[in-house]
C-alpha positions as CSV (number, residue, x, y, z in Angstrom):
1,X,5.9,75.3,-5.3
2,X,7.6,74.7,-8.6
3,X,6.6,71.3,-10.1
4,X,7.5,69.5,-13.5
5,X,5.4,66.6,-14.9
6,X,7.5,64.4,-17.2
7,X,6.2,61.4,-19.1
8,X,5.5,60.0,-22.3
9,X,2.7,61.4,-24.4
10,X,-0.4,59.9,-23.1
11,X,0.9,59.3,-19.7
12,X,-1.5,61.6,-18.2
13,X,0.4,64.8,-17.5
14,X,-2.4,67.2,-18.5
15,X,-5.0,65.3,-16.5
16,X,-2.9,65.3,-13.4
17,X,-1.7,69.0,-14.2
18,X,-5.2,70.3,-14.2
19,X,-6.0,68.3,-11.1
20,X,-3.1,69.6,-9.1
21,X,-3.8,73.1,-10.3
22,X,-7.1,73.0,-8.5
23,X,-5.4,71.3,-5.2
24,X,-2.4,73.3,-5.0
25,X,-3.6,76.6,-6.3
26,X,-0.9,77.2,-8.6
27,X,-1.1,77.6,-12.3
28,X,-0.6,74.8,-14.9
29,X,1.5,75.4,-17.9
30,X,1.7,72.9,-20.8
31,X,4.4,73.7,-23.4
32,X,2.5,71.5,-25.9
33,X,-0.5,74.0,-25.6
34,X,1.7,76.9,-25.8
35,X,3.3,75.5,-29.1
36,X,0.0,74.5,-30.5
37,X,-1.4,77.9,-29.8
38,X,1.7,79.5,-31.6
39,X,1.4,77.2,-34.4
40,X,-1.8,78.7,-35.4
41,X,-0.3,82.1,-35.7
42,X,0.3,83.3,-39.2
43,X,3.8,84.3,-38.4
44,X,7.0,82.8,-39.7
45,X,7.8,81.3,-36.1
46,X,4.1,79.9,-36.1
47,X,4.7,78.3,-39.3
48,X,7.9,76.9,-38.2
49,X,6.7,75.5,-35.0
50,X,3.5,73.9,-37.0
51,X,5.9,71.9,-39.5
52,X,8.3,70.7,-36.7
53,X,5.3,69.5,-34.6
54,X,3.4,67.8,-37.4
55,X,6.5,65.8,-38.2
56,X,6.7,64.7,-34.7
57,X,9.9,66.5,-33.9
58,X,10.7,68.6,-31.0
59,X,11.1,72.4,-31.0
60,X,15.0,73.1,-30.8
61,X,16.3,73.5,-27.2
62,X,17.2,77.2,-27.4
63,X,14.0,78.2,-28.9
64,X,12.0,76.0,-26.3
65,X,14.1,77.5,-23.3
66,X,13.6,81.1,-24.6
67,X,9.8,80.7,-25.1
68,X,9.2,78.9,-21.6
69,X,11.5,81.3,-19.6
70,X,9.2,84.2,-21.3
71,X,6.2,82.7,-20.4
72,X,7.3,82.2,-16.8
73,X,8.1,85.9,-16.4
74,X,4.2,86.6,-16.2
75,X,3.0,87.5,-12.7
76,X,0.8,84.6,-12.5
77,X,4.0,82.3,-12.1
78,X,5.6,84.2,-9.4
79,X,4.3,81.8,-6.6
80,X,4.8,78.8,-8.6
81,X,3.7,76.6,-11.4
82,X,3.1,73.2,-12.7
83,X,5.0,72.6,-15.9
84,X,4.1,69.9,-18.4
85,X,6.4,68.8,-21.3
86,X,9.5,70.7,-20.3
87,X,12.5,70.2,-20.0
88,X,12.9,67.4,-22.4
89,X,16.6,67.3,-23.0
90,X,19.4,67.5,-21.0
91,X,20.5,70.7,-22.7
92,X,17.1,72.2,-21.8
93,X,17.6,71.2,-18.1
94,X,21.0,73.0,-18.2
95,X,19.8,76.1,-19.9
96,X,16.7,76.5,-17.7
97,X,17.4,78.4,-14.7
98,X,14.2,78.4,-12.5
99,X,14.7,76.4,-9.3
100,X,12.3,73.3,-9.5
101,X,11.2,71.9,-6.2
102,X,9.9,68.3,-7.6
103,X,9.9,66.4,-10.8
104,X,6.9,64.0,-11.0
105,X,7.7,61.3,-13.5
106,X,4.4,59.6,-14.8
107,X,5.7,56.2,-16.0
108,X,3.7,54.6,-18.5
109,X,4.7,51.8,-21.1
110,X,4.9,52.6,-24.8
111,X,2.0,50.3,-25.6
112,X,-0.1,51.9,-22.9
113,X,0.7,55.2,-24.2
114,X,-0.2,54.3,-27.9
115,X,-3.5,52.7,-26.7
116,X,-4.5,55.8,-24.7
117,X,-3.7,58.2,-27.5
118,X,-5.6,56.1,-30.1
119,X,-8.6,56.3,-28.1
120,X,-8.3,59.9,-27.1
121,X,-11.5,62.0,-27.8
122,X,-11.2,65.3,-29.1
123,X,-9.6,68.1,-30.8
124,X,-8.4,66.4,-34.1
125,X,-4.9,67.6,-33.6
126,X,-2.8,67.4,-36.5
127,X,0.2,66.5,-34.5
128,X,-1.4,63.4,-33.3
129,X,-1.0,61.0,-36.3
130,X,0.5,57.7,-35.6
131,X,3.6,58.4,-37.1
132,X,4.1,61.5,-35.2
133,X,3.0,59.8,-31.9
134,X,5.6,56.9,-32.6
135,X,8.3,59.5,-33.2
136,X,7.7,61.5,-30.0
137,X,7.6,58.2,-28.0
138,X,11.1,57.3,-29.6
139,X,12.4,60.8,-28.7
140,X,11.1,60.5,-25.3
141,X,12.9,57.3,-24.7
142,X,16.3,58.7,-26.2
143,X,16.3,62.3,-25.1
144,X,14.2,62.5,-21.9
145,X,15.5,59.4,-20.0
146,X,18.8,61.3,-19.3
147,X,16.8,64.2,-17.9
148,X,15.1,61.7,-15.3
149,X,18.5,60.4,-14.4
150,X,19.7,64.2,-13.7
151,X,16.8,64.9,-11.6
152,X,17.1,61.5,-9.7
153,X,20.8,62.4,-9.0
154,X,19.6,65.8,-7.7
155,X,17.1,64.0,-5.4
156,X,13.9,65.8,-6.5
157,X,12.5,63.0,-9.0
158,X,9.3,61.4,-7.8
159,X,8.4,58.3,-9.9
160,X,4.8,57.4,-10.1
161,X,3.2,54.5,-11.8
162,X,1.1,56.3,-14.4
163,X,-0.9,53.2,-15.2
164,X,-3.0,53.4,-11.9
165,X,-6.6,55.2,-11.6
166,X,-6.5,58.8,-12.1
167,X,-7.5,59.4,-8.5
168,X,-4.9,57.0,-7.3
169,X,-2.1,58.8,-9.2
170,X,-3.5,62.2,-7.8
171,X,-3.3,61.0,-4.2
172,X,0.2,59.6,-4.6
173,X,1.5,62.8,-6.2
174,X,0.2,64.9,-3.4
175,X,1.5,62.4,-0.7
176,X,5.0,62.4,-2.3
177,X,5.5,66.1,-3.1
178,X,4.2,67.1,0.5
179,X,6.6,64.7,2.2
């Protein structure tokens, strides 16, 4: 099964991705994690990715599709995957040739996402400044909404209220992807 998790930053994609990974026994892949790892590399691509992420912008579509497609060639993804944070634009959708079964949209308000992110414990990520978060929320609302419309028209979009409890969200996702 090939699943995509879409939602604004702070919507719970990684939480649900990790829970679903265990439940469905398929790997979870986060483009944000891939890019953060690459941004640590002392290469021109690593520095380029770090600069873009720290400014709150998205990695260009062609580069993102190239990196994700390369990752999905690994043997652990042949039986399926749970993808988080990709595709984010209509151009990425059109360039990505990988037969997705379901797209799960974790719908969370901008306000809720900001609240969650401002209280997130953790990694002290440089790409989570308030300005960068606000920029990504703005980009989500302008660039990713057409992606949701595209998948809705294809009949594979599952919309979930991402403001419920973690367990209720997990149960609802499992019910809707198995039906």
